[in-house]
C-alpha distance (Angstrom), angle and dihedral (degrees) to the residues before:
residue distance angle dihedral
M1 . . .
T2 3.80 . .
T3 3.81 118.3 .
E4 3.79 123.4 -159.4
K5 3.80 120.0 -173.2
T6 3.79 125.2 149.9
V7 3.80 119.7 -154.4
L8 3.80 105.8 159.5
R9 3.78 121.5 62.0
S10 3.80 90.9 -163.3
P11 3.83 137.0 9.9
L12 3.79 120.5 -84.3
G13 3.78 127.4 -147.4
I14 3.81 119.1 -126.8
L15 3.80 108.3 -140.1
A16 3.81 99.7 173.4
T17 3.81 142.5 -16.0
A18 3.80 133.3 -159.1
T19 3.80 137.4 179.9
A20 3.80 133.9 -170.7
T21 3.80 134.4 -178.7
H22 3.79 131.8 -175.4
G23 3.78 130.2 -171.9
T24 3.81 95.8 -0.1
G25 3.80 95.1 117.8
R26 3.80 93.5 -116.8
S27 3.78 115.8 143.1
D28 3.78 141.8 161.6
D29 3.81 87.6 -86.8
H30 3.80 88.5 71.5
A31 3.79 105.1 74.4
D32 3.80 93.4 -169.9
H33 3.79 89.6 62.6
A34 3.80 99.7 39.7
D35 3.81 91.1 127.8
T36 3.80 94.3 48.3
T37 3.80 104.4 47.8
D38 3.80 112.7 158.4
I39 3.79 115.1 -95.5
P40 3.81 130.3 -159.0
L41 3.78 109.1 -92.2
P42 3.83 107.3 -90.7
R43 3.79 116.2 -123.7
L44 3.79 114.4 -116.0
P45 3.82 115.4 -177.7
G46 3.79 113.1 -123.1
F47 3.81 94.9 22.2
V48 3.81 121.5 95.9
E49 3.80 142.2 -179.3
S50 3.83 97.9 0.0
A51 3.82 131.5 86.6
F52 3.81 93.3 -151.8
S53 3.79 102.4 88.5
P54 3.84 97.8 33.2
L55 3.81 91.6 53.7
A56 3.81 93.6 43.3
Y57 3.80 89.8 49.9
E58 3.81 92.5 46.1
V59 3.81 95.6 56.4
S60 3.81 90.5 43.4
R61 3.79 90.3 50.5
Q62 3.78 92.5 50.7
C63 3.81 93.0 52.6
L64 3.80 96.0 43.1
T65 3.79 92.9 45.7
E66 3.78 93.8 47.7
R67 3.81 92.1 50.0
P68 3.82 109.5 24.9
G69 3.79 116.8 -165.1
D70 3.77 147.0 154.9
G71 3.81 108.5 -54.6
A72 3.79 90.8 -157.6
R73 3.82 88.3 61.7
T74 3.82 95.3 45.1
A75 3.81 128.0 93.3
V76 3.82 128.4 -170.0
A77 3.81 132.6 -149.1
L78 3.81 124.3 -175.8
A79 3.82 122.8 -165.7
T80 3.79 119.9 -160.3
L81 3.78 126.3 148.8
M82 3.80 98.2 -158.8
G83 3.81 103.0 17.6
D84 3.79 121.8 -153.4
T85 3.80 98.3 -11.6
T86 3.81 93.3 167.5
T87 3.80 91.5 61.2
A88 3.81 92.8 43.4
D89 3.80 92.2 51.1
L90 3.80 93.3 45.7
A91 3.79 92.8 49.4
S92 3.82 90.4 49.3
R93 3.80 93.1 49.8
R94 3.80 91.3 49.8
M95 3.79 91.5 49.9
V96 3.82 94.0 48.1
S97 3.81 91.2 48.6
G98 3.81 91.5 50.9
R99 3.80 94.8 -116.7
V100 3.80 122.7 149.7
H101 3.79 111.7 -87.7
N102 3.80 115.6 -110.3
P103 3.83 109.2 -132.6
L104 3.82 90.7 -150.8
L105 3.80 89.1 63.7
F106 3.79 90.5 53.9
M107 3.81 91.4 50.7
Q108 3.80 96.9 47.7
A109 3.82 96.8 40.0
T110 3.82 92.8 92.2
A111 3.78 120.2 70.5
N112 3.80 89.9 -131.4
A113 3.81 91.1 68.8
V114 3.80 94.0 79.1
L115 3.81 90.9 45.6
G116 3.79 88.8 58.4
C117 3.79 90.2 51.3
T118 3.80 91.1 49.3
S119 3.79 93.3 47.8
Q120 3.80 91.7 51.2
E121 3.80 93.4 49.1
F122 3.80 95.7 47.3
G123 3.80 100.6 30.6
I124 3.79 94.5 -115.3
T125 3.80 113.2 169.3
G126 3.80 99.8 162.4
Q127 3.79 124.1 105.9
M128 3.80 119.4 -58.9
F129 3.79 126.7 -158.1
S130 3.80 139.1 178.2
L131 3.80 118.0 -155.2
S132 3.78 128.7 -164.3
T133 3.78 110.8 -169.1
L134 3.79 139.9 162.0
D135 3.79 87.9 -156.1
D136 3.79 125.8 83.4
P137 3.84 106.4 -60.7
V138 3.82 91.5 -151.1
A139 3.79 92.6 59.6
E140 3.80 92.2 43.4
L141 3.81 94.0 49.5
L142 3.80 95.8 44.2
A143 3.80 90.4 48.7
M144 3.81 89.7 50.4
A145 3.81 91.0 50.3
D146 3.81 90.9 47.7
L147 3.79 90.1 53.8
L148 3.80 94.9 44.6
L149 3.79 93.2 50.3
E150 3.79 89.3 60.1
D151 3.82 83.3 77.2
P152 3.84 107.6 91.7
E153 3.81 89.1 -149.7
L154 3.82 91.5 65.5
D155 3.80 127.1 72.5
R156 3.80 102.3 169.7
V157 3.80 141.4 28.7
L158 3.79 122.9 -162.0
V159 3.81 110.1 -152.5
L160 3.78 122.2 -173.7
G161 3.77 142.9 165.3
A162 3.79 131.9 -153.1
E163 3.79 131.7 -169.2
L164 3.80 134.7 177.7
G165 3.75 137.1 -161.2
G166 3.79 116.5 -125.3
G167 3.76 150.7 172.7
E168 3.77 134.5 -83.0
R169 3.80 94.7 -64.8
L170 3.81 91.3 58.3
A171 3.80 91.7 44.9
A172 3.82 89.9 51.9
A173 3.80 90.4 51.8
Y174 3.80 91.2 51.2
R175 3.82 91.5 47.7
E176 3.79 88.9 54.1
L177 3.80 92.3 49.0
A178 3.80 93.2 46.1
A179 3.81 96.4 43.6
D180 3.81 96.4 96.4
S181 3.79 98.3 33.3
G182 3.79 102.9 49.8
R183 3.80 90.7 -128.2
P184 3.80 119.2 148.5
V185 3.78 126.3 -107.2
P186 3.84 114.1 -114.7
D187 3.79 115.8 -97.4
L188 3.80 98.4 -157.8
P189 3.81 116.6 138.3
A190 3.79 113.4 -101.6
T191 3.81 93.6 -106.5
A192 3.81 96.6 41.8
G193 3.78 125.9 115.9
L194 3.81 136.8 -174.1
A195 3.79 132.1 -167.9
A196 3.79 135.2 170.8
A197 3.80 132.6 178.5
V198 3.80 137.0 -167.9
L199 3.80 124.3 -166.3
L200 3.80 109.1 -149.1
G201 3.77 134.3 -170.5
R202 3.76 139.7 154.3
P203 3.81 113.1 -57.6
G204 3.76 117.5 -99.2
G205 3.79 144.5 87.6
E206 3.81 96.9 -26.5
A207 3.81 92.6 50.6
P208 3.82 111.0 62.7
V209 3.82 91.4 -175.6
S210 3.79 126.3 49.0
V211 3.80 131.1 -165.9
R212 3.79 127.0 -154.4
S213 3.77 136.9 165.7
A214 3.79 114.3 -83.8
E215 3.77 109.9 -130.8
A216 3.80 96.4 -142.6
Y217 3.79 141.8 -6.9
D218 3.80 139.4 174.7
A219 3.81 105.5 -95.5
D220 3.81 90.6 -166.3
D221 3.81 89.8 69.7
T222 3.81 94.9 58.2
G223 3.79 124.7 97.6
A224 3.78 129.7 -115.0
A225 3.79 120.7 -61.9
G226 3.78 117.4 -96.1
H227 3.77 126.8 -132.0
P228 3.81 118.7 -69.8
G229 3.80 112.4 -73.5
S230 3.82 94.1 8.1
I231 3.82 113.5 168.3
Q232 3.80 92.8 -158.5
G233 3.81 88.1 110.8
L234 3.81 89.6 65.1
F235 3.81 89.3 53.5
D236 3.81 88.9 50.0
L237 3.81 90.6 50.3
A238 3.82 91.6 49.7
A239 3.82 91.5 48.5
A240 3.81 91.2 49.8
H241 3.80 90.3 48.7
R242 3.81 91.9 53.0
R243 3.78 91.5 47.3
L244 3.81 93.4 50.0
L245 3.80 91.8 48.8
R246 3.80 88.1 54.7
D247 3.81 101.9 38.0
G248 3.82 106.6 17.7
G249 3.80 122.8 -143.6
S250 3.79 126.7 93.8
H251 3.78 138.5 -67.6
L252 3.81 132.8 -156.8
L253 3.81 108.8 -137.8
V254 3.80 115.7 -156.9
T255 3.78 109.6 170.5
E256 3.81 99.2 -179.7
P257 3.81 139.6 2.2
Q258 3.82 111.6 -84.5
S259 3.80 91.2 10.0
P260 3.81 122.9 121.1
A261 3.79 114.9 -85.9
F262 3.79 128.0 -138.3
M263 3.78 133.3 -152.9
L264 3.80 116.4 -141.3
T265 3.81 115.4 -161.6
A266 3.80 130.0 -174.4
G267 3.78 137.2 -153.8
T268 3.80 123.0 -14.2
E269 3.79 90.9 -5.9
A270 3.81 89.2 62.6
G271 3.80 90.1 49.7
N272 3.79 91.7 50.4
E273 3.80 90.9 50.4
T274 3.80 90.7 51.9
E275 3.81 92.0 49.2
N276 3.78 92.2 48.1
H277 3.80 91.0 50.2
A278 3.80 91.3 50.4
H279 3.82 90.7 55.3
Q280 3.81 94.1 49.8
């Protein structure tokens, strides 16, 4: 079966990508995950107990440090289905047990908290958004970046996703969400965390890899659907970006069955695509 879904109205340039995992059990002994080996949890002042904000900040930092730019012309969008579940669960347990509430937990409970920290560190004053979606986060984030870059006052959009493992309450929530779709429940360890970021701009000389919507692809060749809100597609995008920087060529990215597909293109091919689009 052929699927045709268009998300992007114009190509985007990929300026940088970054991924980080903690507590997943991945190591250098697992060749399939050589680019996503677990790291020690980065320290982030003002954030405690949870891996959510430190990992989200770490991948943002890597992208923004690798490709510095004007913070006033940079926007940020974070996708996370469940948010910082570790903080939410800890705050609930403290409340039920009658313990004094920790004000740091209140501050960091919202996903926007780490975006504020990032904006302060890197001088970002563009728009900031948090998305919670059952749909493919890659498609949602790329579509958001495409829309934001229509604004002539913006040059770059940092998109990122973050996901945590959790306890029985989180598993029950996922079972409820997956009940009608047949999707699996995540099998991350309770203390695990994942984050991935992509710094996007308009295609051109500063972006050696471009991404555009693929007009059609064979949905029968795609793998099984992931759990609701999975950010694995962002890891796949980052891996494809690294591979294209090294080897050149192009890559068809299909993150989930029936989801929109994207074509990543490197080098002179990306430049030719941009020129062709400009003449259309």
